[in-house]
Structures are given as structure tokens and as C-alpha cells.
Phi, psi and omega in degrees: 000322178300316180296319180299311182291319181295316179296319179298314181295317181296315181295317181293316179301315183296313182294322180296316186285321189253013182302317180302322179294322178296320178297315178300315179299315181297317181290328175294325184276338182293152179298132182102340175092184191298305188287327178293336182255022172122340180057227181267002181280145176056048188294342180257009177299134179093359182299323183303312181294325179295316182293319180298322185270339190297315182295307180295323181292318178294321178297316178300319180298306187290325176298314179294313182299307183294322180296312180294319179299318180295320182285323187275332183303314177298324179294320178297316182295330180277327192245348182256126173290317178270091184298322182295315177297319179299319180289324176299314179295323177298314180294321178297312182293314182297316180293322179296316177295323177298319180293321179297318178297315181296326183291343174300327177263321189292321187297309177301321179294322179294318179301311180297313183299311185289327176291326177288320180298325184261005178285137178268000177282120183295339179268006182294141178212166178301319182293320178295320178296318177303313180294324179296318179295320178298317184286336183267358183238139172276172187299326182292331184250012182298316180297319178298325179295313182279338180254025174301127179088010178305311183298315181287332175294314177297320179298329176278314189292321184293311175300321179301309185287333177288340173271312188295307191283321172299321178293319178300312181293323179295315180295321177297318180297317178297320179298315180298319180296320179294321181269357181053048182223143178258012185264129173280141177222160185300321181295317177300312180298321182294311183292314179296321178294324179294313180296310183296317181294319180297316179296313180296322181296314181298317184290333184255014179303316179303322178291327178292322177299315180297319178298316179298314183296320180293318180295328182269349183294139183296322181238162177296140182216142180287155182298318181296316180296320179297314179300315179299317180296317181296314181297317182292318186270329189232347179087174185286334184299333184297336181293347178247015174298134178082008183297324180295301178300322180296314181293318178297313182299311185283327178294309179289320178296324178297325177297315180287314183303306183279332175294313178297318179301311181296320182296309183290320181298315182291324179290322179292325181289333181277348182278000000 
């Protein structure tokens, strides 16, 4: 229950504070560029879908991550000669499963959010986008409509989380060793989360660009065809569009996300 509440609070706080940076990043990555997709106007468009999904998706992630980490850690200690490697693999696997669970909620919200963010209609809202997707899809393809980009989201999230969380746990462990303390604290979580998130965000920006383009594409398109079209029409540089806002958002957001998580989790456990 502590993990559920902590994850929900952490996800909601992060999305509320950094939503404008996410909008800028999305518009930079969309075909046509920043100004063609809305510029600085309506910077909070799509916030509704993000807020609705942030608490359950973050909770799903942390419940899955913490549960698997708790179950696998004793097995690693019993069966791995190289304990450090075993723990890295544990964190990678646990975080990857956590992201897959979170994406059950996150992907439909991302589709709605990003289409709303890049709409040039001043009356655009998350609810209107939701209704538009419903009206344009028949019942057989409704899931495909809301889960457009599921594969590329997973393709982005798993490498991201396999970099972020082992690095996050490693930095926390080093911090504890330096201070000779076994206690997790919010400042530690914030700083370690910021460093780990920023590095992971920068390295996975090309995958984020592909995810954005697939979600915004009018028709379903294969990943290979999309890559070929982007390279032919816009060149390789486009794969790093939005790297600045993405790295800033996730680095600073990681500080709040993991800092809030550690703070609430530790306080709930002491009650």
C-alpha cells in the first residue's frame, strides 16, 4: 500500500509541474516542427489525460518494480557469485516489467495527450481528442486506435528504464557507502534520480522521436517504413529533436519523481 500511494503521488506531482516542457518536446518532435504544431500556444493542452493516467501508471510501475526486486534479491544473494552483476540484472528485469505494466495505462493517455498537444485547434482538449478517436474507429480497431505506438513505447521504455534504474540504485548504494548509512532519504533519491534520468533520457531520445511520430501518424505505419521516410525527408538529425527539453524534463522530473517517492514511502513506513 505504501508503494501504491507513493508512486501515485510521485507521478502526479511530476506531470503537473513539468507538463509545459513535455508539450514543447512533443511539438519539436512532431512532423513539421515546433511552430507548425502550435508553438507556445496552448502549452497545457492535453494535461487532463496526463493527470488521469499519471497516478495509476506510476503506481503500477512501482508496485511491480518493488515486488519483483523484493522477491528476486534473496535469490540473487543465494545463487550469484557476482552479487553486483546479479543486482544490476534484477533491477533491469524488475524495472522492465514495471514499465510494461505502466504502459497498459500510459499508452492510451499518451496517444490522447500528444494529439491534443500538437492540435492547432484552440478548442482542442483531451476529451475532444478522446471522442475523435472513438468516432474514427470501429469496435474491432478501437484498441488499435488507443494503443497506437504500443510497440515503440515499449521499445523506448525498456532501454530507458534498463539504464535509469540500475544507475539510480547504484548511485544510491554509493551514497549510502560514503555516508555509512542504510537509510533512504528524499534528497538522496532526488539527486540520484536526476542524474540517472538525465543520462537515460538523452541516450533514448531517438526512440522517443519514433514513438511520438507513430502516435501522431494519421494511419498505421510500420517502424521500418517510418524510419526510412524520416531519413529520406528530414535526415538523421531529426532523431535528436527535443533532446534538450526531454533531458531537462526527465532529469529535473526524475529528481521530483523519485524524491517524492522516497519521501512519502519512508514516511508511510514509519507510521
